[in-house]
C-alpha positions as CSV (number, residue, x, y, z in Angstrom):
1,M,0.0,-0.1,-0.1
2,R,0.9,3.7,-0.3
3,I,0.5,4.9,3.4
4,L,0.5,8.6,4.7
5,I,1.7,8.8,8.3
6,T,1.3,12.1,10.1
7,G,3.5,12.9,12.8
8,A,6.1,10.7,11.1
9,A,9.2,12.3,13.0
10,G,7.5,11.7,16.3
11,F,8.2,8.9,18.8
12,L,5.5,6.8,17.7
13,G,5.2,8.0,14.0
14,S,9.1,7.2,13.5
15,H,8.4,3.6,14.8
16,L,5.3,3.1,12.6
17,S,7.2,4.3,9.6
18,K,9.9,1.9,10.0
19,K,7.3,-1.0,10.6
20,M,5.3,0.0,7.5
21,L,8.5,0.2,5.5
22,S,9.6,-3.3,6.7
23,L,6.1,-4.6,5.4
24,N,7.1,-3.3,2.0
25,H,4.6,-0.4,1.9
26,E,5.6,3.0,0.5
27,V,5.4,5.6,3.2
28,I,4.8,9.4,2.9
29,G,5.9,11.1,6.2
30,L,4.3,14.2,7.2
31,D,5.6,16.4,10.1
32,D,5.8,20.0,10.8
33,L,8.7,19.3,13.1
34,S,7.1,21.4,15.9
35,T,7.8,18.6,18.4
36,G,9.0,15.7,16.0
37,S,12.7,15.1,16.0
38,E,14.9,15.3,12.7
39,R,17.1,12.7,14.4
40,N,14.3,10.1,14.1
41,L,13.9,11.1,10.4
42,K,17.7,10.3,9.8
43,L,16.8,6.7,10.6
44,L,14.3,6.7,7.7
45,E,15.4,9.1,5.1
46,K,17.8,6.8,3.2
47,H,15.1,4.1,2.6
48,P,13.9,4.4,-1.1
49,N,10.3,4.0,0.0
50,F,10.1,6.7,2.4
51,H,9.3,10.2,1.4
52,F,9.2,13.1,4.0
53,V,7.0,16.1,3.6
54,K,7.2,19.1,6.0
55,H,3.6,20.0,6.6
56,D,1.2,21.2,9.2
57,V,-1.9,19.0,9.4
58,R,-4.0,22.0,10.3
59,E,-3.6,22.7,6.4
60,S,-5.2,20.6,4.0
61,Y,-3.0,18.2,2.2
62,F,-3.6,15.9,-0.9
63,A,-1.9,12.7,-2.2
64,E,-3.1,9.5,-3.6
65,V,-2.9,7.0,-0.8
66,D,-4.4,3.7,0.3
67,F,-4.2,4.2,4.1
68,I,-3.7,7.1,6.4
69,L,-2.4,6.9,10.1
70,N,-3.0,10.1,11.9
71,F,-0.5,10.5,14.7
72,A,0.1,14.3,14.4
73,C,-0.2,15.7,17.8
74,P,2.1,16.4,20.8
75,A,1.4,13.7,23.3
76,S,3.2,14.7,26.6
77,P,1.6,17.3,28.9
78,R,4.6,19.5,28.8
79,H,4.4,19.9,25.0
80,Y,0.6,20.0,24.5
81,Q,0.0,22.5,27.4
82,S,2.7,24.8,26.0
83,D,0.4,26.0,23.3
84,P,-3.1,24.4,24.1
85,V,-4.9,26.3,21.2
86,R,-2.5,24.8,18.6
87,T,-3.1,21.3,20.3
88,I,-6.8,21.3,20.0
89,E,-6.4,22.7,16.5
90,T,-4.0,19.9,15.5
91,N,-6.5,17.4,16.8
92,F,-9.6,18.9,15.4
93,L,-8.5,20.4,12.1
94,G,-5.9,17.6,11.6
95,I,-8.4,14.8,11.7
96,I,-10.9,16.9,9.6
97,N,-8.2,17.2,6.9
98,M,-7.2,13.7,7.0
99,L,-10.9,12.4,6.9
100,H,-11.4,14.6,3.9
101,L,-8.4,13.1,2.2
102,A,-9.7,9.6,3.1
103,R,-13.2,10.3,1.7
104,D,-11.6,11.8,-1.5
105,T,-9.4,9.0,-2.2
106,G,-11.3,6.1,-0.7
107,A,-8.4,5.4,1.8
108,G,-8.8,3.7,5.1
109,L,-7.8,5.8,8.1
110,L,-6.7,5.0,11.6
111,Q,-6.8,7.6,14.3
112,A,-4.3,7.6,17.2
113,S,-6.7,8.4,20.1
114,T,-5.6,8.0,23.8
115,S,-6.4,6.7,27.2
116,E,-6.9,10.3,28.1
117,V,-10.3,10.1,26.7
118,Y,-11.1,8.4,29.9
119,G,-10.0,11.4,32.0
120,D,-9.6,10.7,35.7
121,P,-11.5,7.3,35.6
122,T,-14.0,6.2,38.2
123,V,-13.6,2.5,37.1
124,S,-10.7,0.1,36.7
125,P,-9.7,-1.3,34.4
126,Q,-11.0,1.0,31.6
127,S,-13.0,-0.7,28.8
128,E,-14.0,0.8,25.5
129,S,-17.6,1.0,26.8
130,Y,-16.6,3.5,29.5
131,W,-17.5,7.1,28.6
132,G,-14.8,8.7,30.9
133,N,-14.6,11.4,33.5
134,V,-13.1,14.4,31.8
135,N,-12.7,18.0,32.9
136,P,-13.7,19.9,29.6
137,I,-12.2,23.2,30.7
138,G,-9.0,22.2,32.6
139,I,-5.5,22.5,31.6
140,R,-5.4,18.9,30.1
141,S,-8.6,19.5,28.1
142,C,-6.9,20.8,24.9
143,Y,-5.6,17.1,24.5
144,D,-8.4,15.1,26.1
145,E,-11.3,16.9,24.5
146,G,-9.3,17.4,21.2
147,K,-8.9,13.5,21.0
148,R,-12.5,12.9,22.0
149,A,-13.7,15.2,19.3
150,A,-11.5,13.4,16.7
151,E,-13.1,10.2,17.8
152,T,-16.5,11.7,17.3
153,L,-15.5,12.8,13.7
154,C,-14.3,9.5,12.9
155,F,-17.3,7.8,13.8
156,D,-19.5,10.5,12.0
157,Y,-17.6,10.0,8.8
158,L,-17.9,6.3,9.0
159,R,-21.8,6.5,9.4
160,Q,-22.3,9.3,7.1
161,Y,-19.8,9.0,4.4
162,D,-18.7,5.4,4.8
163,V,-15.0,6.3,5.4
164,D,-13.3,3.3,6.8
165,A,-12.2,5.3,10.0
166,R,-10.7,3.3,12.7
167,V,-9.9,4.4,16.3
168,I,-7.3,3.1,18.7
169,R,-6.9,4.3,22.4
170,I,-3.2,4.3,23.2
171,F,-2.2,3.8,26.9
172,N,1.1,4.9,28.2
173,T,3.9,3.8,25.8
174,Y,7.8,4.2,26.1
175,G,10.9,3.3,24.3
176,P,13.6,4.5,22.1
177,N,13.0,7.6,20.0
178,M,11.4,9.4,23.0
179,E,12.7,13.0,23.5
180,L,14.7,14.2,26.3
181,G,12.8,16.6,28.5
182,D,9.4,15.7,26.9
183,G,7.8,15.4,30.5
184,R,6.7,11.7,30.2
185,V,7.3,9.7,33.4
186,V,9.4,6.9,32.1
187,S,11.8,9.1,30.1
188,N,11.8,11.5,33.0
189,F,12.8,9.0,35.5
190,I,15.4,7.3,33.3
191,V,17.3,10.6,32.3
192,Q,17.1,11.8,35.9
193,A,18.6,8.5,37.0
194,L,21.4,8.5,34.4
195,R,22.2,12.1,35.3
196,G,22.3,11.4,39.0
197,E,19.4,13.9,39.6
198,P,16.4,13.2,42.0
199,L,13.5,11.3,40.3
200,T,10.7,13.6,40.5
201,I,7.3,12.2,41.7
202,Y,4.1,14.2,41.7
203,G,1.9,13.5,44.4
204,D,2.6,10.6,47.0
205,G,3.6,8.2,44.2
206,S,0.5,6.0,44.7
207,Q,-1.0,6.8,41.5
208,T,-0.9,4.0,38.8
209,R,-0.1,3.7,35.2
210,S,0.3,0.9,32.8
211,F,3.4,1.0,30.5
212,C,3.5,-0.7,27.2
213,Y,6.9,-0.9,25.3
214,V,6.8,0.5,22.0
215,S,7.5,-2.6,20.0
216,D,4.4,-4.2,21.5
217,L,2.3,-1.2,20.6
218,I,3.5,-1.0,17.2
219,E,2.5,-4.7,16.5
220,G,-0.9,-3.8,17.8
221,I,-1.3,-1.0,15.4
222,S,-0.2,-3.1,12.4
223,K,-2.8,-5.6,13.3
224,V,-5.5,-2.8,13.4
225,V,-4.4,-1.6,10.0
226,A,-4.6,-5.2,8.6
227,M,-8.1,-5.9,9.7
228,P,-10.2,-6.9,6.8
229,S,-13.2,-4.8,7.8
230,N,-13.9,-1.8,10.2
231,P,-14.3,-3.0,13.8
232,G,-16.9,-0.4,14.5
233,T,-15.5,0.4,18.0
234,P,-12.4,2.0,19.4
235,I,-9.8,-0.6,20.6
236,N,-7.6,-0.2,23.7
237,L,-3.9,-0.9,23.1
238,G,-1.8,-1.1,26.2
239,N,-0.3,-3.2,28.8
240,P,-2.8,-4.2,31.4
241,K,-0.3,-4.7,34.2
242,D,-0.3,-1.5,36.2
243,F,2.5,0.0,38.7
244,T,2.5,2.7,41.1
245,M,4.9,5.7,40.4
246,L,7.1,4.4,43.4
247,E,7.3,0.9,41.9
248,L,8.3,2.5,38.4
249,A,10.9,4.7,40.2
250,Q,12.3,1.7,42.0
251,I,12.5,-0.3,38.9
252,V,14.5,2.5,37.0
253,L,16.8,2.9,39.9
254,E,17.6,-0.8,39.9
255,V,18.0,-1.1,36.1
256,T,20.3,2.0,35.8
257,G,22.1,1.4,39.0
258,S,21.7,5.0,40.0
259,Q,22.0,6.3,43.5
260,S,19.5,9.1,42.9
261,E,17.1,10.2,45.6
262,I,13.3,10.5,45.0
263,E,11.8,14.1,45.3
264,F,8.1,14.6,45.8
265,Q,6.4,17.6,44.3
266,R,2.7,18.9,44.1
267,L,0.3,16.8,42.0
268,P,-0.7,18.8,38.7
269,Q,-4.4,19.7,38.1
270,D,-6.5,16.9,36.8
271,D,-3.8,14.3,36.9
272,P,-5.4,10.9,36.7
273,Q,-5.0,8.7,39.8
274,Q,-5.2,5.4,37.7
275,R,-4.7,4.1,34.2
276,K,-5.3,0.5,33.5
277,P,-6.6,-0.7,30.1
278,D,-9.1,-3.6,29.5
279,I,-7.7,-5.2,26.4
280,S,-10.3,-7.9,26.0
281,L,-11.3,-6.6,22.7
282,A,-7.6,-6.3,21.4
283,K,-7.2,-10.0,22.6
284,S,-10.4,-11.4,20.7
285,L,-10.2,-8.9,17.5
286,L,-6.5,-8.8,17.0
287,T,-5.1,-11.9,18.9
288,W,-2.8,-9.3,20.5
289,E,-1.3,-8.7,23.9
290,P,1.9,-7.1,25.1
291,E,5.0,-9.4,25.6
292,V,7.7,-7.2,26.9
293,E,8.0,-6.9,30.7
294,L,8.5,-3.4,32.2
295,R,12.0,-4.2,33.6
296,A,13.2,-5.4,30.1
297,G,11.6,-2.3,28.4
298,V,13.1,0.0,30.8
299,S,16.6,-1.5,30.2
300,L,16.4,-1.1,26.5
301,T,15.1,2.5,26.9
302,S,17.8,3.2,29.3
303,D,20.4,1.9,26.7
304,Y,18.8,4.5,24.1
305,F,19.1,7.4,26.5
306,K,22.7,6.5,27.6
307,D,23.7,6.9,23.9
308,L,21.7,10.0,23.3
309,L,23.3,11.7,26.5
310,A,26.6,10.6,25.4
311,K,26.5,12.5,22.2
């Protein structure tokens, strides 16, 4: 297929581009490089079937393609809160433009949604049928509500225009190609540990997250793309094993051999207390579940950041 990947220079977009190229697809990678990394593109640009286009998805774009993977949006709180209007525009205008392209070309589309659509959940684990507990006017709502609106548009275009729009809800994912200082907890802890700085925990550290290693997530995404028909439902992709922030910090300290202390700071507004996906649908529809254990994934990610910090 000829596949368009928006956000191709980002953490997930770069891994997805590599995966699709390995499956012998042609890839057009779009990115405005506002948060994406040119370093990630250097791993792709020599491939004869990869074509990079610097473009902002808030503006319309046309190319004859067979499938669209819409991953263009800053995903870390530090990035998406730095320009909240741009964030919600990227979510809303970006998916509108990609849905128009899908409708005009007959392409399939996969929207990268997020576990943030569940907000600060009142149930655990979170299944796709849970409608969430989101603050629509909080500091995280540019991302949370932007992703919720994008999901709405995907299903409206499916019903109204018969666009093959598929939605995945991605839970916390980590691994190589993450950025230094992006504010995500796994990369934060690893970089702080490697630098001998205190590991920063917000709140008392009892809040939980599930952590999916990037190779597992990419395999799940690939299976959604390959589905012969539209599933008609969002699909959770993530690791159902959850950890407290204190447990994660301890694993990072053990893996890196760091003597860093732990420093507690005030919990940010609307920070969820728990994140744990119900992946029953992914198991039944995709025959997929994560395989990489957290300690092994942290070790691989630590090796990546060691190399990055040494440069």
